[in-house]
C-alpha positions, 0 to 999 in steps of 0.5 A, spaced: 629 353 533 630 355 526 635 352 521 640 358 519 641 361 512 648 360 509 649 368 510 647 367 518 652 361 518 658 365 514 657 371 519 661 367 524 666 364 520 673 365 518 675 368 511 681 366 507 683 373 509 682 372 516 685 365 517 692 368 519 688 370 526 685 363 527 687 359 533 689 353 529 689 346 532 697 344 533 696 338 528 700 336 522 697 330 518 700 326 513 696 322 508 700 316 505 699 313 498 691 314 499 688 311 493 681 315 492 681 322 490 675 323 493 677 321 500 683 326 499 678 332 498 674 329 504 680 329 508 681 337 505 674 339 507 675 336 514 681 339 515 678 346 514 673 344 519 678 342 524 682 348 522 689 344 522 696 346 521 698 343 515 696 337 510 702 333 507 700 329 501 705 323 500 706 317 496 702 316 490 696 320 494 692 324 489 693 332 490 690 338 487 689 340 481 686 333 480 679 335 479 676 329 483 680 332 489 677 339 488 670 337 487 670 333 494 674 339 497 669 344 495 674 350 496 678 347 502 684 347 498 685 354 498 684 354 506 688 348 508 696 349 508 698 343 504 704 340 500 706 334 496 712 331 499 713 324 495 717 321 501 713 321 508 719 319 512 722 326 510 716 329 513 716 325 519 724 326 521 723 334 520 717 334 524 720 330 529 726 334 529 722 340 531 718 337 537 712 334 534 710 327 536 708 322 531 702 318 531 699 313 527 692 312 526 692 305 526 691 298 530 697 296 533 699 292 538 700 298 543 694 303 540 690 307 545 683 309 544 683 316 540 678 319 545 684 317 551 689 323 548 691 329 552 694 336 551 700 333 552 700 329 546 700 336 542 703 338 537 702 332 533 703 329 527 697 324 525 699 319 519 693 316 515 695 310 511 692 307 505 685 304 504 687 297 504 694 296 507 694 302 512 700 305 515 706 302 513 710 298 518 716 303 516 712 309 518 710 306 524 717 304 527 718 312 527 711 313 531 711 315 538 704 312 539 698 310 535 691 311 536 685 307 533 678 307 533 675 301 537 670 297 532 664 293 535 661 290 528 664 285 524 668 289 519 675 291 522 676 298 520 672 304 517 673 308 511 679 312 511 676 319 511 671 317 516 676 315 521 680 321 520 674 325 521 672 322 527 679 322 530 681 329 528 674 332 531 676 328 538 683 331 538 680 339 536 675 337 542 681 335 547 685 341 545 679 346 545 677 343 552 684 344 555 684 351 552 677 353 556 680 351 562 685 357 563 
């Protein structure tokens, strides 16, 4: 085993010019009123790694060209389709009208574990809420379901960017596993 060089890794990666040929994960992500620009940049980078459809930055979520977002995103603001929309309900209603299921990454009375998802849940809009207050009840009221990440320690939750990373790559795994069954 040897560590791959940057150029060896790059040989198997998409480029800005070839992104249109990539099989994207049919997931739209709403970041609603995220406080930290560094969390937003991290979500951009993770979204590129999972190759999601689109990222919506809503409420007071920092967005490009804010330097802290760009610093942490490391160029992924160019490879991830994104849009700033002040009101997340506008996005939710539009996506729902187009057959997209709406899901909160939040602990609710009816949450299912993130790893119990199936391809029947796609296409999907995953709502990520504020670092302190989470996804608002107003948005939860418009969700078809919610997922959570079981916690085993004394803390009730994970950092928002970490929780997103765990859930989006599990969704990618579920989607890719079903694709390879055919």
